[in-house]
C-alpha positions in Angstrom: 7.2 -13.8 -17.3 10.8 -12.9 -18.0 13.5 -15.4 -18.9 15.5 -16.8 -16.0 18.5 -14.8 -15.2 21.9 -16.5 -15.7 23.7 -17.5 -12.6 26.9 -15.7 -13.0 28.7 -14.0 -10.1 29.2 -10.2 -10.0 32.5 -9.1 -11.6 32.4 -5.3 -11.7 32.5 -3.9 -8.1 31.6 -0.4 -9.2 28.5 -1.6 -11.0 27.3 -3.3 -7.9 26.7 0.1 -6.4 24.6 1.1 -9.4 22.7 -2.1 -9.3 21.8 -1.6 -5.6 20.8 2.0 -6.2 18.5 1.0 -9.1 16.8 -1.7 -6.9 16.5 0.7 -4.0 14.9 3.4 -6.1 12.4 0.9 -7.4 11.6 -0.3 -3.9 10.9 3.4 -3.0 8.7 3.8 -6.0 6.7 0.8 -4.9 5.6 2.9 -2.0 4.9 -0.1 0.3 8.4 -0.5 1.9 9.6 1.4 5.0 13.2 2.7 4.5 14.5 0.4 7.2 13.3 -2.6 5.2 14.9 -1.2 2.1 18.2 -0.7 4.0 18.1 -4.3 5.1 17.4 -5.6 1.7 20.2 -3.7 0.0 22.7 -4.6 2.7 21.8 -8.3 2.3 22.4 -8.0 -1.5 25.7 -6.2 -0.9 26.8 -9.1 1.2 25.8 -11.6 -1.4 27.7 -9.7 -4.1 30.8 -9.5 -1.9 30.6 -5.9 -0.9 29.5 -5.9 2.7 31.5 -2.7 3.3 29.0 -0.6 1.3 27.0 1.8 3.5 23.4 2.2 2.5 20.9 5.0 3.5 17.4 5.1 2.1 15.2 8.2 2.2 11.7 8.5 0.9 12.8 10.0 -2.4 16.4 8.7 -2.9 19.0 6.1 -1.9 22.5 7.0 -0.8 25.3 4.4 -1.1 28.8 5.1 0.1 31.9 3.1 -0.7 34.4 3.6 2.2 37.1 1.6 0.5 37.9 4.5 -1.9 40.0 7.5 -1.0 38.2 9.8 -0.6 35.0 7.7 0.2 32.7 7.9 -2.8 29.0 8.6 -2.4 26.5 7.8 -5.1 23.0 9.2 -5.1 20.0 7.4 -6.7 16.9 9.5 -6.8 13.4 8.2 -7.5 12.8 8.9 -11.2 9.1 8.6 -11.3 6.8 9.6 -8.4 4.0 7.4 -9.8 3.7 4.2 -7.8 4.6 0.9 -9.3 1.7 -1.3 -10.5 1.1 -4.5 -8.6 2.5 -6.6 -11.4 5.7 -4.5 -11.4 6.0 -4.8 -7.6 5.6 -8.6 -7.8 8.3 -8.8 -10.5 10.7 -6.7 -8.5 10.2 -8.9 -5.4 10.8 -12.0 -7.5 14.0 -10.5 -9.0 15.4 -9.7 -5.5 14.7 -13.3 -4.3 16.4 -14.8 -7.4 19.6 -12.8 -7.1 19.7 -13.4 -3.4 20.1 -17.1 -4.1 21.9 -17.1 -7.4 23.8 -13.8 -8.0 24.1 -12.7 -11.6 26.1 -9.8 -13.1 24.9 -6.4 -12.1 24.5 -5.4 -15.8 21.9 -8.2 -16.2 20.1 -7.0 -13.0 20.0 -3.4 -14.3 18.6 -4.6 -17.6 15.9 -6.6 -15.7 14.9 -3.5 -13.7 14.6 -1.5 -16.8 12.5 -4.2 -18.4 10.2 -4.2 -15.3 9.7 -0.4 -15.6 9.0 -0.6 -19.3 6.5 -3.4 -19.0 3.2 -2.1 -20.5 0.0 -2.5 -18.4 -2.1 -5.6 -19.0 -5.4 -3.7 -18.8 -6.5 -0.8 -21.0 -8.2 2.5 -20.0 -11.8 1.0 -19.7 -10.8 -1.9 -17.6 -8.8 0.3 -15.2 -11.7 2.7 -15.0 -14.0 -0.2 -14.2 -11.6 -1.2 -11.5 -11.9 2.2 -9.8 -15.7 2.0 -9.9 -15.6 -1.5 -8.2 -13.1 -0.2 -5.7 -15.4 2.7 -4.8 -18.5 0.6 -4.5 -16.7 -2.0 -2.5 -15.1 0.5 -0.1 -18.5 2.2 0.2 -20.1 -1.1 1.3 -17.4 -1.5 3.9 -17.5 2.1 5.2 -21.2 3.1 4.8 -23.4 0.3 3.4 -26.7 2.1 2.9 -28.9 1.2 -0.2 -29.4 4.9 -1.0 -25.7 5.4 -1.3 -24.9 2.7 -3.9 -25.9 4.8 -7.0 -23.8 7.7 -5.6 -20.8 5.4 -5.1 -21.1 4.2 -8.7 -21.4 7.7 -10.2 -18.7 9.3 -8.1 -16.4 6.4 -8.6 -16.8 6.7 -12.4 -16.2 10.5 -12.3 -13.2 10.4 -10.0 -11.7 7.5 -11.8 -11.8 9.5 -15.0 -10.0 12.4 -13.3 -7.4 10.1 -11.8 -6.6 8.4 -15.0 -6.5 11.7 -17.0 -4.3 13.2 -14.2 -1.7 10.5 -14.9 -1.4 11.9 -18.4 -1.9 15.6 -17.9 0.7 17.2 -15.7 -1.2 20.4 -14.9 -4.2 18.3 -13.7 -1.9 16.0 -11.6 -0.7 19.0 -9.6 -4.2 19.7 -8.2 -5.6 16.2 -8.6 -6.8 15.8 -4.9 -8.6 19.1 -4.9 -10.3 18.6 -8.3 -11.4 15.0 -7.5 -12.8 16.0 -4.1 -14.6 19.0 -5.5 -16.2 17.0 -8.3 -17.3 14.3 -5.9 -19.0 16.8 -3.7 -20.6 18.5 -6.7 -22.1 15.2 -7.8 -23.7 14.7 -4.4 -24.8 18.3 -4.3 -26.4 18.3 -7.8 -27.9 14.8 -7.4 -31.5 14.1 -6.5 -32.2 14.5 -2.9 -33.6 10.9 -2.7 -30.1 9.6 -3.5 -28.2 11.8 -1.0 -30.0 11.4 2.3 -26.9 10.5 4.1 -23.7 12.0 5.5 -22.1 13.9 2.6 -18.5 13.2 3.7 -19.2 9.4 4.0 -20.7 9.5 0.5 -17.7 11.1 -1.1 -14.9 9.3 0.8 -15.2 5.9 -1.1 -14.7 7.6 -4.4 -11.5 9.2 -3.2 -10.0 5.9 -1.9 -7.3 5.8 -4.6 -6.1 9.2 -3.4 -6.2 8.6 0.3 -2.7 8.4 1.8 -3.6 5.7 4.4 -0.7 3.4 3.3 1.7 6.3 3.3 0.7 7.3 6.8 1.0 3.7 8.0 4.5 3.2 6.5 5.5 6.5 8.1 4.4 5.2 11.5 6.4 2.0 10.9 9.5 4.1 10.1 9.1 6.2 13.2 8.7 3.1 15.4 12.1 1.9 13.9 13.8 5.2 14.7 13.8 6.5 11.1 13.0 10.0 12.1 13.8 11.9 8.9 11.9 9.4 6.6 9.0 8.9 9.0 8.4 12.5 9.7 8.7 13.7 6.1 6.4 10.9 4.9 3.9 11.8 7.7 3.9 15.4 6.7 3.3 14.4 3.0 0.4 12.2 4.0 -1.4 14.8 6.0 -0.7 17.4 3.3 -2.5 15.2 0.8 -5.4 14.8 3.3 -5.5 18.6 3.6 -5.7 19.0 -0.2 -8.6 16.5 -0.3 -10.3 18.3 2.6 -9.8 21.7 0.8 -11.5 20.3 -2.3 -14.4 19.1 -0.1 -14.6 22.5 1.5 -14.8 24.2 -1.9 -17.6 21.9 -2.9 -19.6 22.5 0.2 -19.2 26.2 -0.1 -20.1 26.2 -3.8 -23.1 23.9 -3.8 -24.3 24.4 -0.2 -24.4 20.7 0.6 -25.2 20.3 4.2 -22.9 18.1 6.3 -24.7 16.2 9.1 -24.5 13.1 11.1 -25.2 9.9 9.2 -28.9 9.3 8.9 -30.7 6.4 10.5 -31.5 4.9 7.1 -31.7 1.2 7.1 -28.3 -0.3 6.4 -27.7 -3.4 4.3 -27.3 -6.6 6.2 -24.0 -7.9 7.8 -23.1 -9.5 4.5 -22.6 -6.1 2.9 -19.0 -5.4 4.2 -17.9 -8.9 3.1 -19.3 -8.3 -0.4 -17.5 -5.0 -0.3 -14.2 -6.7 0.5 -14.6 -9.0 -2.5 -15.4 -6.0 -4.8 -12.3 -4.2 -3.5 -10.3 -7.3 -4.4 -11.7 -7.2 -8.0 -11.4 -3.4 -8.2 -7.9 -3.2 -6.9 -6.7 -6.0 -9.2 -8.0 -4.1 -12.2 -7.1 -0.6 -11.1 -3.6 -1.3 -9.9 -3.1 -4.2 -12.5 -2.3 -7.2 -10.4 -0.2 -10.1 -11.8 -2.0 -12.8 -13.8 -3.8 -15.5 -11.8 -3.4 -13.5 -8.6 -7.1 -12.5 -8.0 -8.1 -15.5 -5.9 -5.0 -15.0 -3.7 -5.7 -11.3 -3.3 -9.3 -12.0 -2.4 -8.3 -14.5 0.3 -5.8 -12.1 1.7 -8.3 -9.3 1.9 -11.0 -11.5 3.5 -8.6 -12.7 6.1 -7.4 -9.2 6.8 -11.0 -8.0 7.2 -11.8 -11.0 9.4 -8.8 -10.1 11.6 -10.0 -6.6 12.0 -13.5 -7.7 12.8 -12.1 -10.1 15.4 -9.9 -7.3 16.8 -13.0 -5.0 17.1 -14.7 -7.7 19.3 -11.6 -8.4 21.4 -10.0 -5.0 21.9 -12.4 -2.4 20.5 -12.6 -0.6 17.1 -9.7 1.8 18.0 -7.2 -1.1 18.2 -8.8 -3.5 15.7 -6.4 -2.4 13.0 -3.5 -3.8 15.1 -5.1 -7.3 15.3 -6.0 -7.1 11.6 -2.5 -6.2 10.6 -1.0 -9.0 12.6 -3.4 -11.5 11.1 -2.8 -10.1 7.6 1.0 -10.3 7.8 0.9 -13.9 9.2 -1.6 -15.0 6.6 0.2 -13.5 3.7 3.5 -15.1 4.9 1.8 -18.5 4.9 0.1 -18.0 1.6 3.3 -16.9 -0.1 4.8 -20.3 0.6 2.4 -21.9 -1.8 4.2 -22.3 -5.2 1.3 -20.9 -7.2 0.8 -17.8 -5.1 1.8 -14.3 -6.2 4.7 -12.5 -4.4 3.9 -11.6 -0.8 4.2 -7.8 -1.5 1.3 -8.0 -3.9 -1.0 -9.7 -1.3 0.2 -7.6 1.6 -0.2 -4.3 -0.3 -3.8 -5.2 -1.1 -4.5 -6.2 2.5 -3.6 -2.8 3.7 -6.6 -1.3 1.8 -9.1 -2.9 4.1 -7.1 -1.6 7.1 -6.4 1.8 5.7 -7.3 4.5 8.2 -6.9 7.4 5.7 -10.7 7.8 5.1 -11.2 8.5 8.8 -8.5 11.3 8.7 -10.0 12.7 5.5 -13.5 12.8 7.1 -12.1 14.4 10.2 -10.2 17.1 8.4 -13.2 17.8 6.1 -15.4 18.2 9.1 -12.9 20.5 10.7 -12.8 22.6 7.5 -16.6 22.8 7.5 -16.7 23.8 11.1 -18.3 20.6 12.5 -17.9 19.9 16.2 -16.0 16.7 17.2 -13.8 16.8 14.1 -10.6 17.0 16.3 -11.5 13.8 18.2 -11.8 11.9 14.9 -8.4 13.1 13.8 -6.9 11.9 17.1 -8.6 8.6 16.7 -7.1 8.3 13.2 -3.6 8.9 14.6 -4.3 6.1 17.1 -5.5 3.8 14.3 -2.4 4.5 12.2 -0.1 3.7 15.1 -2.1 0.5 15.9 -1.8 -0.8 12.4 1.9 0.1 12.3 2.5 -1.8 15.5 0.5 -4.7 14.2 2.7 -4.8 11.0 5.8 -4.8 13.1 4.5 -7.5 15.5 3.3 -9.6 12.6 6.6 -9.4 10.8 8.5 -10.3 14.0 6.3 -13.2 14.8 6.6 -14.5 11.2 10.4 -14.2 11.3 10.7 -15.8 14.7 8.5 -18.7 13.9 10.2 -19.2 10.6 13.6 -19.3 12.3 12.3 -21.7 15.0 10.8 -24.0 12.3 14.2 -24.1 10.4 16.0 -24.9 13.6 13.6 -27.7 14.4 13.9 -29.2 10.9 17.7 -29.0 11.1 17.7 -30.7 14.5 15.4 -33.5 13.3 17.6 -34.1 10.2 20.7 -34.2 12.3 19.2 -36.7 14.7 18.0 -38.8 11.8 21.5 -38.9 10.3 23.0 -39.8 13.7 20.6 -42.8 13.9 21.4 -44.0 10.4 25.1 -43.8 10.9 25.0 -44.9 14.5 
């Protein structure tokens, strides 16, 4: 934990712009915030620092801040410095910083120093622990997506192999450029070269869990949120990026199928594990994601609870409105639950729990399977892609509704508390 920031008001108006730009660039790097949310956050901070006249525009890769009080009006551009997403512990520290300076403003230079410290914070877990997290994430997601006993060894092996590729890709620039293709190809190769007794299942569903860390489900969902808020440039560009990443994964699968001749077929009728399997998978995803994305200390129990609640909401939605719209109910439940959990003093920042909750709602695997089936010439692939678009939109609407309900109920609760206090004071002085 960093030392508390000193409560000094902002003095240098010019540096306020730089401070807002640095915070905005970090929020973009986190990858979980729609640009309309970033705009709102930066404008609120500008008001706190006495600069409400600043105009803020956030795009997926940069923040633009204009000062209309200068002649001519001065425009500052703050690009995202690193395309690698923030770790969960860094995302949590950033949210805590924003909350602190919203209540007790400090000098912009101190805030800039704090943002630099957040970016320079070394990861808590080393290579082996992070790799183990990817394996747990793969097995857990496999239990949620396709819980067959024959598939479990495949999930373990492919999760280990793809985890190595992902971690090495973060260090080798040449590999990072073709990371989705290489990871998908290797995953299919493992299935194709493995014993037939371990691969009697749908190939695409066997390889999808190992590629979960590369699936752009969250990117596509954030894009849908931006489009629903009228952020056409940000939403459409993020949508194109998400589907381009899916296409790279599908191309890697196609290369693997063409090279090793693995047959794609409808999922076998093999006996599935019991109804407990997806719930165990959710718990493993919580452990895996905490290790792989390096969650803050003492946040694992909270992340587990948030994931279980999100999955329960999706299961409930499937019973009430069908599987196509279950993500909407799951998203509403997840947002409301995280909002309540974040009010507990010992809980991690809400962004940490909410980011993890998206993983059990992520529709990216469906789109990946649909594109892969289309690439391999399977019938019915187009309908799966259309269903994925519907699932993405449903989750986005659920997020918007959940945030709106949370905000409205919070405002109502504050109003009721203020009314009760006012009436109590009237009785005491009456």
